[in-house]
N, C-alpha and C positions, 0 to 999 in steps of 0.2 A: 560508561555513557552518561551519567549522570541524568536518569530517569527516564532516558528514549527507548521506549519500545518499538517493532515495527506490528504487532501481535493487530489483527482484526486492521491492517494497514490500507485492503482494496476493498471495495462494495460496490455492491451495482445496485441500482433503484432506477424502474420506469425506465430500462432500456439503457440506461447512463451510465458509466462508470467510473469510479472515484478511486484516486490512491491519496493518501493521506498517513500522515505516522497516529501513533494510537494516543493523542491529546484531547480527546474528546470532539474534535472535528466533526467527524463521522455520525458523531449520536445528532446532530441536526439534521442531519440529512434521513435518519433513520426513524425522528421524529414524526416527520412530512412523508414518509415512502412504506407504506405497510409491506410492499414489496422487499422491501432492502434485506439485504443478505452479504455479510461479510464475511473475508475469509484473511488469513495471515502470511505475510510473506515469507517465505524461507529463507533462512542465511546461506544455505549450501548453493543456493538457485541464483538469490538476487541481491548477492554481497561477493561480487568477483573481484580478488586482490586485497590491496591493501585496504582499509578502513579510514577515514580521516575521526580523528581525536574529536572533532566539535561538529560539523553540519555535514548530515547525511543525505541529503537532497541529490547531491552526486554520487554518491559513493552506491546506493542504494535507490532511492525511487525514479534518479533518472533511466540505472537501467533495468528496473519493473517498465518505467513506463515505456522502454524503447521496446523489450517484449509485448508488452500490450499492444503497440501500434505495430509491431510486425506481426499480429493475430494471434497471437498465445492466447491460450484460455487463461480464464483470471484463476482457475483453479488449479493451474499446473505449477 
């Protein structure tokens, strides 16, 4: 997967929910929000079916975002 990781893929700060790859982006949020918490995406839940060899936005993040929008807690 050429360095891509989903760990710490979701974070919550000041009542907002963030969904991002583990590429350092959430460190900007964490630096400004003392209540920031992060959790990892679980591959068995958030990667249904065949995964793409290039972009995981469709395969992982779209599915995780849909679950969050449907009311599933980020910790699940």
